[in-house]
C-alpha positions in Angstrom: 85.7 98.8 80.8 87.4 95.6 82.0 86.8 94.1 85.4 89.1 91.6 87.2 90.2 90.1 90.4 93.9 90.2 91.4 95.1 86.6 91.7 98.8 85.9 92.3 99.6 89.5 91.4 97.9 89.2 88.0 94.5 90.3 86.9 92.0 87.4 86.3 89.4 89.0 84.0 85.7 88.7 84.6 83.8 86.3 82.4 81.2 87.4 79.9 78.5 86.2 80.3 78.5 85.9 84.1 76.1 84.1 86.4 74.7 86.3 89.1 71.9 85.4 91.6 71.0 82.5 89.4 70.7 84.5 86.2 73.1 84.8 83.3 74.0 88.3 82.2 75.7 89.0 78.9 77.6 92.4 78.8 76.5 93.1 82.3 76.8 96.5 83.9 79.7 97.1 86.3 77.4 96.7 89.3 76.9 93.0 88.5 80.7 92.5 88.2 81.3 94.4 91.5 78.6 92.3 93.2 80.6 89.2 92.2 83.8 90.7 93.7 85.4 92.0 90.5 86.9 95.5 90.3 87.5 97.9 87.4 90.9 97.6 85.8 92.9 100.9 85.4 95.6 100.8 82.8 98.5 103.3 83.0 101.1 104.5 80.5 104.6 103.0 80.8 107.1 105.5 82.0 109.8 106.7 79.6 113.1 104.9 80.3 116.7 105.6 79.4 118.6 103.3 77.2 119.6 100.2 79.0 116.5 100.1 81.2 113.0 98.6 80.8 109.7 99.4 82.3 108.2 96.2 83.8 104.5 96.1 84.3 102.9 94.9 87.5 99.5 95.2 89.3 98.2 96.5 92.6 94.8 96.4 94.2 93.1 99.4 95.8 89.8 99.5 97.5 88.2 100.6 94.2 90.2 99.1 91.4 93.0 96.9 90.0 95.7 99.3 88.9 98.6 98.7 86.5 102.0 99.8 88.0 105.5 100.0 86.5 108.9 99.3 87.9 112.0 100.5 86.0 114.7 97.9 85.9 118.1 97.7 84.3 117.9 95.7 81.1 119.6 92.4 81.6 122.3 91.3 79.1 120.4 88.1 78.5 116.8 87.0 79.5 116.1 83.4 80.3 112.9 81.9 78.9 111.0 82.1 82.2 111.7 85.8 82.6 110.9 86.5 79.0 107.5 84.9 79.5 106.9 87.0 82.7 107.7 90.2 80.8 105.4 89.3 77.9 102.6 88.4 80.3 103.0 91.7 82.3 104.8 90.5 85.4 
């Protein structure tokens, strides 16, 4: 399972190893990550979209997890470089 913090609406994944209470942990249990403020990441399936539309991934934070979300948008005729990078990076 992946753990992350949501920063600027993007997951910032937990490091491995991680320093906790002065000790380094490699492949730590979830409790260590959670003690450091990280939450489990929940991935979801992209919705099916009609031709001419795209499913754009996003993220939201609940009390228990960082959850992948999707917004269906009309596919633009042209995508500028900045928007293409956003789509490739999940935002």
